[in-house]
N, C-alpha and C positions, 0 to 999 in steps of 0.2 A: 103465245108461247105454247098457251093451253095445248091449243090444236097440235103444235108441233111432238109435241110428249107425247099425244095422244098416239101421234101416227108412229113417232119409236115404239112407242107399247104395241101397238097391233101388226110390227114388223115384226117383231122380238117373238113374237107367237111364231111364226113361219121360222127364224133365223134357230131362235131355240125346242127344234124338233130333230132330238138327236139322244143314242144312249151313248155314246161316246164323248167322255168326261174332256180329254182336247176339245172336241169341235165343241163340246157345251163353253167352255171356258173361251175360247177365239169368239161366242158369242155373247161371255158376258162382256167383255170388252168393245166387242159392236155395239152392243148398249149402251152402254153405260158413257161409253166416248158421243154417241147420238145424243144421248139425255143432256150431255154438259152442253154438243154444239148447238145444240137446241135455243141454252140461255145463250149463245155466243161466246162460250167459253174454250178454249182453247188451254190442254194439257200438256204439263213438261213434264219427261221424265230425264233427270240429270246425269244417271247412272242408265248403264247397261244388263239389260233382265239377263236375268243367267241362265243357262241352259239346264234343262231339264225340271222335273218335276220338285218343288220347292210349298214349305208353309209358309206364311208370310203372315206378319202381324200389323194391322194397323188401327190406331189410334181414332178414328175420324171423331170430328167434332160432331157431327150431321151427315144426311143424307147424303150431301154434294160431298162431303170430305170420303165418304165410300166411295160416292161413281169415283173422284179423282182417281184415288188407287185401281179401281179396278179397269178405268180409262188404258192403263199404261201395261197392265198385265196381265197377260190369257190367264184366268184361274176362277174357278169356283168359290164365291163366297159361303164361307158356315155359316149360319144366319142362331147358329145357339146361343153365341155370347154377343149378339148383337142388342138392343133398344126394341121394344116391342114396333114402334115407331119407323124405326130405317129398315126392320123386315118386311112390314109391314108395303115401305113405300116401294122397297126393291123390288117386291112383291108385284104390284101394282105396272109397276114399269117390264114387265116379264122378263126380269131377271133369272134366269138360271142359277139354282144352289144346292148346293152338295144337302146331295140325296141316298147317301152309299156310305159305308164305311171308311173315315179318312184314308186308312191303308189300300183298300182298290182304288181309290182315285190318284195315291202316287204313283201306285205299279202300274200305272195305267200311261202315264206320265205328263197327267194333270197337274197343275198348283194350285191353292188354298189361297184366298187371303182370307184373314179370321181376324176377331177381335181379342181372342183370347190371345194365353201366353205361345211365341213360336220362336224358332231359333233366329230368324233374319227379322227385319221390321222393315214397316214401308213407312216411312217418315214424309209427310202430307204438311205443304207450309205454302198455303194458299193453293193453287193449282200444279204447283211445282213438288214431283214428286221423287223423292233419295232412298235408293236398297241401302239399310243399314245391318251389317252382319253383327 
């Protein structure tokens, strides 16, 4: 499994090379999905992903919870509200994160996932994700 995760991290360096927040959000979803797939996990989105840019809150219990949320929503993660260990793990996987003001990312059409407060919530239950407004 470690070799597979290392492969995902190496591939992530190539996939995440862009200045476009929308492309980086798609890369984050790809990386999260492949990291979970390396563990043999399949993620299910119960609801439909809303169109347009949104800010979603998630309360991950651990790194796997955050990866589960990111695997279904093409979004950049806001590392500012994450625990240090979670931030380091996501960085080690090569997962792109928020590197500019939130307003600029939303204006570009990309969504954001944060552990802080937000208008919409992603509820992670095991490997099922539900969008709660």
